[in-house]
C-alpha positions as CSV (number, residue, x, y, z in Angstrom):
1,M,-31.2,84.6,12.9
2,P,-28.8,87.6,13.2
3,S,-30.2,91.0,13.3
4,V,-30.3,92.9,10.1
5,G,-28.1,96.0,9.9
6,L,-29.0,98.6,7.3
7,D,-26.5,101.2,6.1
8,N,-28.1,103.9,4.0
9,G,-24.8,105.7,3.4
10,V,-23.3,103.0,1.1
11,P,-24.9,102.3,-2.3
12,T,-25.7,98.7,-3.3
13,A,-26.4,97.0,-6.6
14,A,-29.8,95.8,-5.3
15,R,-31.0,99.3,-4.5
16,V,-29.5,100.9,-7.6
17,Y,-31.4,98.3,-9.7
18,D,-34.5,99.2,-7.7
19,V,-34.1,102.8,-8.8
20,M,-33.8,101.7,-12.4
21,L,-37.0,99.7,-12.1
22,G,-38.9,102.7,-10.6
23,G,-38.9,101.2,-7.1
24,K,-39.1,103.2,-3.8
25,D,-36.9,101.0,-1.6
26,N,-33.6,103.0,-2.2
27,Y,-31.7,105.9,-0.7
28,T,-30.2,109.1,-2.0
29,V,-26.8,107.5,-2.4
30,D,-28.3,104.8,-4.7
31,Q,-30.2,107.4,-6.7
32,E,-26.9,109.3,-7.2
33,V,-25.2,106.2,-8.7
34,A,-28.2,105.5,-10.9
35,A,-28.2,109.2,-12.1
36,A,-24.5,109.0,-12.9
37,S,-25.0,105.8,-14.8
38,L,-28.0,107.1,-16.7
39,A,-26.0,110.2,-17.7
40,V,-23.6,107.9,-19.5
41,M,-26.2,105.4,-20.8
42,P,-29.8,106.7,-20.7
43,A,-31.0,103.3,-22.0
44,L,-30.2,101.6,-18.6
45,K,-33.8,101.8,-17.4
46,Q,-35.0,100.0,-20.5
47,I,-32.2,97.5,-20.1
48,A,-33.3,96.8,-16.5
49,I,-36.8,96.2,-17.8
50,Y,-35.5,93.8,-20.5
51,N,-33.5,91.9,-17.9
52,R,-36.6,91.5,-15.7
53,E,-38.8,90.4,-18.7
54,M,-36.2,87.8,-19.7
55,L,-36.1,86.5,-16.2
56,H,-39.9,86.0,-16.3
57,R,-39.7,84.1,-19.6
58,V,-36.9,81.8,-18.4
59,V,-38.6,81.0,-15.1
60,R,-41.9,80.2,-16.9
61,Y,-40.2,78.1,-19.5
62,V,-38.1,76.1,-17.0
63,A,-41.1,75.4,-14.7
64,A,-43.7,74.7,-17.5
65,E,-41.6,73.0,-20.1
66,E,-38.7,71.4,-18.2
67,G,-40.6,70.6,-15.0
68,V,-38.1,72.1,-12.6
69,T,-39.6,73.3,-9.4
70,Q,-36.6,74.6,-7.5
71,F,-35.0,78.0,-8.1
72,L,-31.9,79.6,-6.5
73,D,-32.0,83.3,-7.3
74,L,-28.6,84.7,-6.7
75,G,-28.1,88.5,-6.3
76,S,-31.9,88.7,-6.5
77,G,-32.2,92.3,-5.5
78,L,-35.2,93.9,-3.8
79,P,-38.7,92.4,-4.2
80,T,-40.5,94.1,-7.1
81,A,-43.4,93.4,-9.5
82,R,-43.6,89.8,-10.7
83,N,-40.9,88.1,-8.6
84,T,-39.4,84.7,-9.4
85,H,-41.6,82.8,-6.9
86,E,-44.7,84.4,-8.3
87,V,-43.9,83.4,-11.9
88,A,-42.8,79.9,-10.9
89,Q,-45.8,79.3,-8.6
90,E,-48.2,80.4,-11.4
91,V,-47.0,77.3,-13.3
92,C,-46.4,75.0,-10.3
93,S,-48.0,75.9,-7.0
94,D,-45.4,74.0,-5.0
95,A,-42.4,75.6,-6.7
96,R,-39.7,76.5,-4.2
97,V,-37.5,79.6,-4.4
98,V,-34.6,80.8,-2.4
99,Y,-33.5,84.4,-2.9
100,V,-29.9,85.3,-2.1
101,D,-28.5,88.8,-1.8
102,I,-25.7,90.4,0.2
103,D,-27.8,93.5,0.9
104,P,-29.5,93.1,4.3
105,I,-32.4,95.3,3.2
106,V,-33.4,92.5,0.8
107,L,-33.8,90.2,3.8
108,A,-35.8,92.9,5.7
109,H,-38.2,93.4,2.8
110,G,-38.3,89.7,1.9
111,R,-39.3,88.7,5.4
112,A,-42.3,91.0,5.3
113,I,-43.5,90.0,1.8
114,L,-42.9,86.3,2.3
115,A,-44.1,85.9,5.9
116,N,-46.9,83.5,4.8
117,D,-45.1,81.7,2.0
118,D,-43.6,78.4,3.2
119,S,-42.2,77.7,-0.3
120,T,-39.9,80.8,-0.5
121,R,-37.0,81.9,1.6
122,V,-34.5,84.9,1.6
123,A,-30.9,84.3,2.6
124,T,-28.3,87.0,3.2
125,A,-25.1,85.7,1.8
126,D,-22.3,86.7,-0.5
127,I,-22.1,84.8,-3.8
128,R,-18.4,85.4,-3.8
129,E,-18.5,82.6,-1.2
130,P,-20.6,80.1,-3.2
131,Q,-20.2,77.3,-0.6
132,Q,-21.6,79.7,2.0
133,V,-24.7,80.1,-0.3
134,L,-25.1,76.4,-0.8
135,D,-24.7,75.6,2.9
136,H,-26.9,78.4,4.1
137,P,-29.7,77.1,6.4
138,E,-32.4,78.8,4.3
139,T,-31.0,77.2,1.1
140,R,-30.7,73.7,2.7
141,E,-34.2,73.9,4.1
142,L,-35.8,74.4,0.7
143,I,-33.5,73.1,-2.0
144,D,-32.8,69.4,-2.6
145,F,-29.6,69.3,-4.5
146,T,-30.1,65.7,-5.6
147,Q,-32.9,67.0,-7.9
148,P,-32.6,69.6,-10.7
149,V,-32.4,73.2,-9.7
150,C,-32.6,76.4,-11.8
151,V,-29.7,78.7,-10.8
152,L,-30.5,82.3,-11.7
153,L,-27.5,84.6,-12.1
154,C,-29.5,87.5,-13.6
155,G,-27.6,90.7,-13.8
156,I,-25.2,89.8,-11.0
157,L,-22.0,88.5,-12.5
158,H,-21.1,91.9,-13.9
159,H,-20.9,93.1,-10.3
160,L,-18.0,90.7,-9.8
161,L,-14.5,91.8,-10.7
162,D,-12.2,89.3,-12.6
163,E,-10.1,88.9,-9.5
164,E,-13.2,87.7,-7.6
165,D,-13.2,84.7,-9.9
166,P,-16.7,84.7,-11.2
167,H,-16.0,81.7,-13.4
168,G,-14.8,79.7,-10.4
169,I,-18.1,80.7,-8.6
170,V,-20.2,79.4,-11.5
171,A,-18.0,76.2,-11.6
172,T,-18.7,75.6,-7.9
173,L,-22.4,76.0,-8.4
174,R,-22.3,73.8,-11.4
175,E,-20.6,71.0,-9.6
176,A,-23.1,71.3,-6.7
177,V,-26.3,70.8,-8.7
178,A,-27.8,67.6,-10.1
179,P,-27.7,66.8,-13.8
180,G,-30.7,68.3,-15.5
181,S,-30.3,71.6,-13.6
182,F,-30.3,74.9,-15.5
183,F,-28.2,78.0,-15.4
184,F,-29.6,81.4,-16.5
185,I,-27.0,84.1,-16.8
186,T,-27.1,87.7,-18.1
187,N,-24.2,90.2,-18.1
188,F,-23.4,93.7,-19.4
189,T,-21.7,93.2,-22.8
190,R,-19.0,95.3,-24.3
191,L,-20.1,96.8,-27.6
192,G,-17.3,97.8,-30.0
193,D,-19.6,100.5,-31.6
194,A,-20.6,101.9,-28.2
195,P,-17.7,103.6,-26.4
196,E,-20.1,104.5,-23.6
197,S,-20.0,100.9,-22.4
198,V,-16.4,101.4,-21.3
199,E,-17.4,104.7,-19.6
200,L,-20.3,103.1,-17.8
201,E,-17.9,100.5,-16.4
202,Q,-15.8,103.3,-14.9
203,V,-18.8,104.9,-13.3
204,L,-19.9,101.7,-11.7
205,L,-16.3,101.0,-10.4
206,S,-15.9,104.5,-9.0
207,Q,-19.3,105.0,-7.4
208,L,-20.5,101.4,-6.7
209,G,-17.2,99.7,-6.3
210,T,-18.3,96.9,-8.8
211,G,-18.8,96.8,-12.5
212,R,-17.4,94.6,-15.3
213,V,-18.6,95.0,-18.8
214,R,-17.5,91.8,-20.6
215,A,-16.9,90.8,-24.2
216,P,-19.2,88.2,-25.7
217,E,-16.5,85.5,-25.5
218,E,-16.0,86.1,-21.8
219,L,-19.7,85.7,-21.2
220,A,-19.6,82.4,-23.2
221,R,-17.1,81.0,-20.7
222,F,-19.7,81.1,-18.0
223,F,-21.5,78.3,-19.9
224,T,-18.5,76.0,-19.9
225,D,-19.5,72.3,-19.7
226,L,-23.2,73.3,-20.0
227,E,-25.6,72.7,-23.0
228,L,-26.9,76.0,-24.3
229,L,-30.5,76.1,-25.3
230,N,-31.7,77.8,-28.4
231,P,-31.3,80.6,-29.3
232,G,-28.0,80.6,-27.4
233,I,-26.4,83.8,-25.9
234,V,-28.4,86.7,-27.3
235,P,-29.5,90.2,-26.5
236,L,-32.1,90.0,-23.9
237,P,-35.2,90.9,-25.9
238,L,-34.3,88.2,-28.5
239,W,-34.5,85.3,-26.1
240,R,-37.8,83.6,-27.0
241,P,-39.8,86.8,-27.0
242,D,-43.5,86.8,-26.2
243,T,-44.2,89.4,-28.8
244,P,-42.3,90.5,-32.0
245,V,-39.1,92.5,-31.4
246,T,-39.4,95.7,-33.4
247,D,-35.9,97.2,-32.6
248,A,-33.0,94.8,-32.1
249,T,-30.3,97.3,-33.1
250,S,-30.5,99.8,-30.3
251,I,-28.1,99.9,-27.4
252,A,-31.0,99.2,-25.0
253,A,-31.6,95.9,-26.9
254,R,-28.0,94.9,-27.3
255,F,-26.0,96.1,-24.3
256,M,-27.0,93.2,-22.1
257,T,-26.9,89.6,-23.3
258,G,-27.8,86.3,-21.7
259,G,-28.7,82.6,-22.1
260,L,-30.1,79.5,-20.6
261,A,-28.2,76.3,-20.4
262,R,-28.7,72.7,-19.0
263,K,-26.2,70.7,-17.0
264,P,-25.9,67.4,-18.8
């Protein structure tokens, strides 16, 4: 295994997300990006929480109701409270999870947390090279692609520019997994009545180097050739909520949307 090189002078999406979730595994440069983003859209911290909560609901549903026990968590970010493997293994003790992130600090923390978990791995890879992800030794060791897999693209595709072909990446992953597999996708969504969504995109591009707020029809394209499950592509709090949603009209509730779909 190559040594892990950490660079605390360059912000990363994983660590900025960690700031939003109230984590401590980040640097000043990540905090600066988070602060600039929050100045434009103060609701981002709540949006990050909604994103995490929907991830938990999706993983629980896929494991408990669909019987899928393999999860490929792409752009997983830093380990935090209630990770994918913890939610999945509460339902199925032998559930297998591979976390994938380009940030080497994710590998460093993951190694420490998962040292005694034979059913979970962390791979350092770039999802812009999806075949690299699929062929990674950590992936191949745990994931059987002849059986259904749940591919998690939770809050990562909006960090890919159009010229990086996110739709082609999803298509490559879709072709690689068995029928009966699931795709969970969330993305920042352009709101016509919220001009700050455009301004936030500019902040992310200038300070983080990535950021693409997409229109609803662009997000729908990610689910091409997949069968969307009810309730479809919706604001995060509205996807099969555990408790009644009291405010579905705020920017916090609407700015990020997502859905879960099955490969026929």
